N, C-alpha and C positions, 0 to 999 in steps of 0.2 A: 798727328798728335793734336790732342786738345787739352785748353786750360780752363780751370773750373772758374767762371767769373764772379761765383759767390765767396770762395775763400781765397782765390787769387794766388793759391799756394799748390793745389794739386795738378799734375799735368800728366797725361797719359793716354793710351789708344782710346779711340771712340767706344770700342766693345767694353771698356772697363768703367766708363763714365756713369753709367747708371748706378752701379754699386757705390762708387765713392758719391754719387748724389744723396743716397740713403745715408750714408755717414755723416755728409756734411750737412744734412738736415738736422741733426740731433743737437748741433752744438750752436749756441748764442755766440756772436752776433750773426751768424751766418744764417740760423734759422730765423732770426728777427728779421734780418734783410729779405728773406724770402717771403715772410708773412707782409712786411710792407709794400711787396712788389707781387701780390698774390694776383694781380691781374696781368703780370707777365706769364703768358700762357705758352705751355709745351716747352719748358726749359730744355728738357731732355732732347738730344739731337741738335741744339744750337752748338755751334762751334764757339771758341773763345774770341776776344775781341779781335778785331780785323786788323791785319798789318797793313792794309791798302782798302780803299773803297773799291770792291768788286763791281763791276758795270751790271749789276742785276737788274736795272731799270734804266730807262731813257733818260738823257739828260733832262734836267729840271723837273722830272717826277717828284725829287725830293720835297719840293714846296706842296704839292698836291696830297702825298702821303703823308707828310707831319700834319698837314691841316686836318686831315682826316681822322688821324690818330689822336690829336689833341681835344677834338670834340668828344671822344670817348674816354681818354686816358690821359694822365700826364698833368703837371701843373703849369707848364709855360712853354709855349711856342717859340723857337728862338730862330732868328733870322741873322744871317751873318757870313762870315768866310771861314775857310779851313785851308790848311796847307796839305796837299795831297802826299802822303808818305812815299808814294812810288815814283813821282817825278818833281815833287817840290812845287808844283803849280799852285797857285792861290787861287779857291775857286768860290763862286756864291753857293751858299748851301744854307739847309733849314734843318732843325732836329727839335726833339722834345725832352724837355728837362723834368725831373721829379724832384720834390723837395727832399726827398730821402737820400740824394746824392747820387742819382742813376741818370743816364742819358739813353734814349732810344734813337737809333741813327736809321732813318728810313732807306736810305740807299741799299743796305745791305740787311735791314730788319733785324738789326741785333741790339741787344742792351749791354752797356759797360759802366762801370763807375765813371762819375765825372772826371776825377782825378786822371784815370787812364785815357779817358776822351781828349782831354786837355794836353796830356803828354805826347799822344799818337797825331792829333790833328791840329794843335795849336790853334784853336778856335779863336776868332775875333767876334764877339757879339756887336750887332748893329741893333736890334730891336729885339723887345722881349714883350710877348702878349700872354695875357690871360685867355682861356677857351673863349669867353663871351668877346673880349676885345678882338681875337682872331675872326670870329664870327661876323662882329661889326664890319671889321675891314674888308672881308672877302664879299659881304653883301654889297657895299658900296661899290668895291673897285671892280666886282664882276671878274675876278681871278684870284689865285691862290697866293700870291705874293711873287717877290717882296714887295712890301708897301711903303716902307719908311721915308723913301724920298718923293713919292707921289702923291701920297695920302695924307700923311700925318701934317704935312706943311700947310694943307688947306683946310683940314677939318679937325677938331679936337675930339677926344675920346668922348667928353660928354655928350657932343652932338650926336656921335654913332649911339651912344646908350639911349637917347630920346628918340632915335629914328628905328632902331632894331624892332621889328616886328616878331610877335610870339610864334609866328610860322617858321621863323628861322631854325627853331628847336626841334620840329617835327621829326626829320630825318635822323639826327644824332640820337633823340630819346627812343625812335623805334628801333634804330641799330642796337641799342643798349638793351631792350626789351627782347629783341630777337636772339642775340648773343646768350643772355641769361635763360630764355626758353630753350635753347639748344641744349645747354649745359645741365641745367638744373629742372627744366619742365615748366618752369613759370618763374615769376619774379612778384615779391611782395611789393606792393603799391607804397609803404612807407619807405623801402630801399630806394625806388625812384625819387621820392622827394628828398630824401637825404643827399643821395648823390649828386643831383642836378641842382639844388640849392646850394651846397658846396661850390659849383661851378659858377654862381652868380644868376642862375635863374629864379625868378620868383615864384612863389607857390600857385598865384594866379596863372601865370605862363603855362606852368605844368598842367594845372588843371583843364586850360583850353586845348593844349596837345593831346591829352589822355582823352580828353572828350571828343574831340574829332576823330582820332584814331578808332575808339570804340564806335561811334557812329556811322563810320564808314565800313566797320566791319574787319579792319587790319587787326585790331586787338579784342580779345573778349577776357570776360572774367569767370575763370572755371569755378571759382569761389569768392566769397566776399574778402577783399583785401588782397588779391591776388590777381595778376594778369598773365596773358599769354599770347604769344604772336599767333594768329590764325593760320 
């Protein structure tokens, strides 16, 4: 049995979930929630919120996966502790938070409402980072976290902003364009600016990134105002 994570009401066999999803899409606020989470790909086939953290990845990989995810999607990278529902152990963990009230949990690669996540895992937030702050800390520490005990005591976030090179954004922006190219065939240049300026990257930094990727042949312009992965 699976439970719909959008309406949090329907529950039934996986074979019937696709039909329910079409029904669920028609009704606000369910449909509005889905639009706000449009970047949540392939919702069909995902199970409902986990009862426990299935060991789908190696221990500690949550920091790596959450970091990679926040550079492409989400509003905040969270480092803290959760309580395992299975055996009540308190463990270090990382997850991604959306301002729309959703959580992406990297160990299971599942989305759930923040209220549900809090009820199941009893999280304790120890540090909260924007995508740019996370990139700064990863660059300085040379690992994916946690950082709050060893890094933030020594360096201020302003120091990281001053030291962060524009090359930090080459890989995240390339992955963004690659994903868009696979889905839509290309990506509008204006969409790249809008997406990454919202994440704290300056227009000048984006220009440098795109210029380098075009010069090296990784990206090309099929027509003016559009980019595509080679």
